[in-house]
N, C-alpha and C positions, 0 to 999 in steps of 0.2 A: 378156527383153524380151517383152512380150505385145503382139501386133498383131492387127488385124482388118481385113479388106478391106472391111468395110461390108456384107457379105452381099449381099443383093439390093437394097439401097437406092440403089445408083449403078451407072451403066453409061456406057461410052465410045461416043459417037456423033459424026457430023459436026456441027460447030458453024457457025452462020451468022456467028459473030464471027471465027473464026480456026481453020481446019483442023479438028482434032478437039477435043472438049470433054467434060467430065464432066456427066452429067445424072442427075436424080433418077429413079429407076425406080418409086418409091412415094411417096405423100404422106408428108411428115415435118413434125412441129411445130417451132416455133422452139426452139433449144437441143438438138435431137436429135443424137446421135452418128452420124456417117456412116461413120467408120472411123478406125482408128489404123494408121499405115503405117511400116515400117522406114526408117531413114535410114542412108546411108553418109556420114559426116561427113568432109569433106576438110580437109587442112591448109591453112594460109594460102597456102603455096607452090603446092599443087595447085590451089587456087581461082584463083590468078593465072594459072596455065597454061591453064585452060580458058576464060578470059574471051573468047578469040577464036574459040571453037568453038560449034557449034550446041547442045551439051549445056548450055551456060551459061544458055540460055533456060528450062531446066527445073529449075534448082536452087532450094533454099530457103536464105535467109539464116540463118546461125546466130549469128554475133557479129562484133565488130570490135575490133581492138586499138587502143591509143591512137595508134599511128602511121597508123591508117586502113586497115590491111590487113584484108580481109574473109575470114571463113571461111564456106563454104557447104556444103550437103549435097545429095546426090542422093536423092530419095525413090523408093522402089520401090512399085509398085502404081498404081492408077487415079488417085490424087491428083495425079500428075505431069501429068495431062491437064486440070487446072483452068485456065481462062482468067481473065484479070485484068479487073476492073472497079472503079472507085472507089466504085461503088454495089454493093458485094458483097452477096451473100445468104448467104454462108457465111464462117466464120472458121476459121483454122488456128492451131495452137500448136506450135512446135518445142520439144521437150524434149531438149536436147543430152545430158544425163546418161543418159536412157533410150534415146537414139538413135531417136526416133520423132517423127512429126508427126501431130497429131490434127486431124480435120476435123469441124466441127459446123455445123449450120444457124444462121444469124443470124435468119432469119425463116422462117415456115412455107413449105414448098415443095410444089408439086403435082408428080405424076408428069409427066415430060417437061420440067420446068424445067431450064435449064442452071445448074449450080452454079458460081458465080463468086466468086473470092477477090480481095482487095485486096493486091497485091504490095507496097504501102506504099512506102517509100523506095527499094526495089529495083526498082520498076516501070520507071523510065527506062532502067535498064541491061538489064533482062530482056526488054523487048519491042521 
């Protein structure tokens, strides 16, 4: 598994939206790779166990069985500080086989912009 923390493209700072957040530390064009981060993929049973804990607010959705049981993953690295917005300026892709999550810019970012991702269907549960 090859991972990258994004080098100096991102940094964690206090967010006006919610506690801490992830911010661009340099200007980045649309479609730029911000980082590839390792995942610890949880079993369906482990995911169910953490739903009532604070850590559940920081996991990424991996997949769902036909019976509706969700499998989530804990991301290691700065990506875990990304806050949610339905008007996201960045995208993420969970690769369960590689056990990574990739973060890219959706639009051009300026240094100091908060990097926001859309938690999608998981948003109501995660926030």
